[in-house]
C-alpha positions as CSV (number, residue, x, y, z in Angstrom):
1,M,-215.7,70.2,-70.3
2,R,-212.1,69.6,-71.5
3,L,-211.3,67.2,-68.7
4,Q,-214.6,65.2,-68.8
5,G,-213.9,61.7,-67.6
6,K,-210.4,62.4,-66.3
7,T,-209.2,61.8,-62.8
8,A,-206.6,64.0,-61.2
9,I,-204.6,64.6,-58.1
10,V,-203.5,68.1,-57.1
11,T,-200.9,68.1,-54.2
12,G,-201.0,71.2,-52.1
13,G,-204.5,71.6,-53.6
14,A,-206.3,73.1,-50.6
15,S,-205.1,76.7,-51.0
16,G,-203.3,79.2,-53.3
17,F,-202.4,78.1,-56.8
18,G,-203.4,74.5,-56.1
19,A,-206.9,75.5,-55.1
20,G,-207.2,77.4,-58.4
21,I,-206.2,74.3,-60.3
22,V,-208.7,72.2,-58.4
23,R,-211.5,74.6,-59.1
24,K,-210.7,74.8,-62.8
25,F,-210.4,71.0,-63.1
26,V,-213.7,70.4,-61.5
27,A,-215.4,73.1,-63.6
28,E,-214.0,71.3,-66.7
29,G,-215.4,67.9,-65.7
30,A,-212.6,66.2,-63.8
31,K,-212.8,64.2,-60.6
32,V,-210.1,65.5,-58.3
33,M,-208.3,64.4,-55.2
34,I,-207.1,67.4,-53.0
35,A,-204.0,66.0,-51.4
36,D,-202.7,68.4,-48.8
37,L,-200.8,68.4,-45.6
38,N,-203.7,70.6,-44.2
39,G,-206.4,68.0,-44.2
40,E,-209.0,70.4,-42.7
41,A,-208.5,72.9,-45.5
42,A,-208.8,70.1,-48.1
43,E,-212.1,69.0,-46.5
44,L,-213.4,72.6,-46.5
45,L,-212.7,73.0,-50.2
46,A,-214.1,69.6,-51.0
47,G,-217.3,70.5,-49.1
48,E,-217.7,73.5,-51.4
49,L,-217.0,71.7,-54.7
50,G,-219.1,68.6,-54.1
51,E,-218.9,64.9,-55.0
52,A,-216.3,65.4,-57.8
53,V,-213.7,66.1,-55.1
54,L,-212.0,63.7,-52.7
55,P,-210.0,65.4,-49.8
56,R,-207.1,63.6,-48.3
57,R,-204.4,64.6,-45.9
58,V,-201.0,63.7,-47.4
59,N,-197.4,64.4,-46.6
60,V,-195.9,64.3,-50.1
61,T,-192.4,63.6,-48.6
62,N,-193.5,60.3,-47.1
63,P,-193.3,57.5,-49.5
64,N,-195.9,55.4,-47.7
65,E,-198.4,58.2,-47.8
66,V,-197.7,58.8,-51.5
67,T,-198.4,55.1,-52.3
68,A,-201.5,55.1,-50.2
69,M,-202.7,58.2,-52.1
70,A,-202.4,56.3,-55.4
71,E,-204.2,53.3,-54.0
72,A,-207.0,55.5,-52.7
73,M,-207.5,56.9,-56.3
74,E,-207.6,53.4,-57.7
75,E,-210.2,52.3,-55.1
76,T,-212.3,55.4,-55.6
77,W,-212.1,56.2,-59.3
78,G,-210.1,53.4,-60.9
79,G,-206.8,55.3,-61.2
80,T,-205.1,58.6,-62.0
81,D,-205.0,60.3,-65.4
82,I,-203.4,63.6,-64.3
83,L,-200.9,64.2,-61.5
84,V,-200.2,67.8,-60.5
85,N,-197.1,68.1,-58.3
86,N,-198.1,71.5,-56.8
87,A,-197.0,71.3,-53.2
88,G,-194.1,73.6,-52.4
89,V,-192.3,75.5,-49.8
90,T,-189.6,78.2,-49.6
91,H,-187.2,79.6,-47.1
92,L,-187.3,83.2,-46.1
93,P,-185.1,85.6,-48.1
94,T,-181.8,84.9,-46.4
95,P,-178.1,85.2,-47.3
96,T,-177.0,81.8,-48.7
97,E,-174.6,80.9,-45.9
98,E,-177.2,81.7,-43.2
99,V,-180.0,79.3,-44.5
100,S,-180.3,76.6,-41.9
101,E,-179.7,73.0,-42.9
102,E,-183.2,72.2,-41.6
103,D,-184.7,74.8,-44.0
104,F,-182.6,73.5,-46.9
105,D,-183.7,69.9,-46.3
106,R,-187.3,70.9,-46.1
107,V,-187.2,72.9,-49.3
108,F,-185.6,70.1,-51.3
109,A,-187.8,67.4,-49.7
110,V,-191.1,69.1,-50.6
111,N,-190.0,70.8,-53.9
112,C,-187.9,68.0,-55.3
113,K,-187.9,64.7,-53.5
114,A,-191.8,64.7,-53.5
115,I,-191.7,64.7,-57.3
116,Y,-189.3,61.7,-57.3
117,L,-191.5,59.8,-54.8
118,A,-194.6,60.5,-56.9
119,A,-192.8,59.4,-60.1
120,R,-191.9,56.1,-58.5
121,V,-195.5,55.4,-57.7
122,F,-197.4,56.9,-60.6
123,V,-195.2,56.4,-63.7
124,P,-195.5,52.6,-63.6
125,R,-199.3,52.9,-63.4
126,M,-199.4,55.4,-66.3
127,K,-197.1,53.2,-68.3
128,A,-199.4,50.3,-67.8
129,K,-202.3,52.4,-69.3
130,G,-200.2,53.9,-72.0
131,A,-201.2,57.5,-71.1
132,G,-200.9,60.1,-68.5
133,A,-200.2,63.8,-67.8
134,I,-197.8,65.1,-65.1
135,L,-197.6,68.8,-64.3
136,N,-195.0,70.1,-62.0
137,M,-195.3,73.5,-60.3
138,S,-192.0,75.4,-60.8
139,S,-191.4,79.1,-60.6
140,T,-189.8,82.0,-62.3
141,A,-187.2,81.6,-59.6
142,G,-185.9,78.6,-61.5
143,L,-185.5,80.7,-64.7
144,S,-184.5,84.2,-63.3
145,P,-183.1,83.7,-59.8
146,R,-183.3,86.5,-57.2
147,P,-180.7,87.0,-54.5
148,N,-181.2,85.6,-51.0
149,L,-183.5,82.8,-52.3
150,S,-180.6,80.7,-53.7
151,W,-181.7,77.3,-52.4
152,Y,-185.3,77.9,-53.3
153,N,-184.2,79.0,-56.7
154,A,-182.0,75.9,-57.1
155,S,-184.9,73.6,-56.1
156,K,-187.0,75.1,-58.9
157,G,-184.2,74.8,-61.3
158,W,-184.2,71.1,-60.4
159,V,-187.9,70.9,-61.1
160,N,-187.4,72.4,-64.6
161,T,-184.6,70.1,-65.5
162,A,-186.4,67.1,-64.1
163,T,-189.5,68.1,-66.1
164,K,-187.6,68.1,-69.4
165,S,-185.8,64.9,-68.7
166,L,-188.9,63.1,-67.7
167,A,-190.7,64.4,-70.8
168,V,-188.1,62.9,-73.1
169,E,-187.9,59.6,-71.2
170,L,-191.6,59.1,-70.8
171,A,-192.9,60.3,-74.2
172,P,-192.7,56.9,-75.9
173,A,-194.9,55.5,-73.1
174,G,-197.6,58.1,-73.8
175,I,-196.9,60.2,-70.7
176,R,-196.6,64.0,-71.1
177,V,-194.7,66.0,-68.5
178,N,-194.8,69.8,-68.3
179,A,-194.2,72.6,-65.8
180,L,-195.7,75.9,-64.9
181,N,-193.4,78.8,-64.0
182,P,-195.5,81.4,-62.2
183,V,-194.3,84.7,-60.7
184,A,-195.3,85.2,-57.1
185,G,-199.0,85.4,-56.4
186,E,-201.6,85.9,-53.7
187,T,-200.8,82.6,-51.9
188,P,-199.7,81.6,-48.5
189,L,-196.0,81.8,-49.7
190,L,-196.2,85.5,-50.9
191,T,-195.0,87.0,-47.6
192,S,-192.2,84.4,-47.4
193,F,-190.9,85.4,-50.9
194,M,-191.0,89.1,-50.2
195,G,-189.6,88.8,-46.6
196,Q,-192.4,91.0,-45.4
197,D,-195.6,92.3,-46.9
198,T,-195.8,96.1,-47.1
199,P,-197.2,98.4,-49.7
200,E,-193.7,99.6,-50.6
201,I,-192.3,96.1,-51.0
202,R,-195.3,95.1,-53.1
203,A,-194.9,98.1,-55.3
204,K,-191.2,97.3,-55.9
205,F,-192.0,93.7,-56.7
206,L,-194.8,94.6,-59.0
207,S,-192.6,97.0,-60.9
208,T,-190.6,94.0,-62.2
209,I,-193.7,92.4,-63.8
210,P,-194.6,94.1,-67.1
211,I,-198.3,93.2,-66.9
212,G,-198.3,94.8,-63.5
213,R,-199.9,92.2,-61.3
214,F,-199.2,89.0,-59.5
215,S,-200.1,85.6,-60.8
216,T,-203.5,84.4,-59.6
217,P,-204.9,80.9,-58.8
218,E,-207.2,81.4,-61.8
219,D,-204.2,82.0,-64.1
220,M,-202.7,78.7,-62.9
221,G,-205.9,76.8,-63.2
222,N,-206.3,78.0,-66.8
223,A,-202.8,77.1,-67.8
224,A,-202.9,73.8,-66.0
225,C,-206.2,72.8,-67.6
226,Y,-204.7,73.3,-71.1
227,L,-201.5,71.4,-70.4
228,C,-203.3,68.5,-68.8
229,S,-206.0,68.3,-71.5
230,D,-206.0,66.4,-74.7
231,E,-205.8,69.7,-76.5
232,A,-202.1,69.7,-75.5
233,G,-201.5,66.2,-76.8
234,M,-198.4,67.4,-78.7
235,V,-197.0,69.4,-75.8
236,T,-194.4,67.9,-73.5
237,G,-191.3,69.2,-71.8
238,V,-192.7,72.8,-71.8
239,L,-191.7,75.2,-69.0
240,L,-194.7,77.6,-69.4
241,E,-194.0,81.0,-68.0
242,V,-197.2,82.4,-66.5
243,D,-195.5,85.5,-65.2
244,G,-196.8,88.6,-66.9
245,G,-193.5,88.9,-68.8
246,R,-191.2,89.0,-65.8
247,C,-188.7,86.6,-67.3
248,I,-188.3,88.5,-70.6
């Protein structure tokens, strides 16, 4: 029960890595809001996990909805101890010059601007309490970029730099900021990363991961639980690679 008494928000928490984090947080004693654009999926997961979970449809790129999300946490559980910025999107593997402006704007709105919008809302609240943990979902793409995903790679490089900068700035206020850098996993984004999902493409991708498998939602839940718990009280600004050795 490492998160007993803690309240948390997991954006994009209805599926994939986010759902793995939600499940782990609940198992460790936290009360969790599943904030997801897919409200029905959030409600389904909440129905499975019980009263410790609050589902909410949220567009993390909309500042009004982000503010309302924080206010709902205050009304329901008195505030937010942990914020997991997990929501993310990618563009299909595409030569740099052929990525549409619409896809570019969408990637940076969800992967980057959403973290900025959340910081504007949650950092003042955490400063007032003198404590808080923020966890950003990045990617090995931000550390070891692959061709034809340049703008997605760049968005995750932004996440990594923002994480370290926020960690330094907010440490005196008692707020820790870290990031997870997973390799691709069995999530709704896997096919988008690979372009298409075939046994041959999977085998080629897996050959680049020394441990020989994809990241799983359980892997993310375990890593997130540690970084957001009091056990990691001296850990901030870390870009934790949960990638089976891919970035070595």
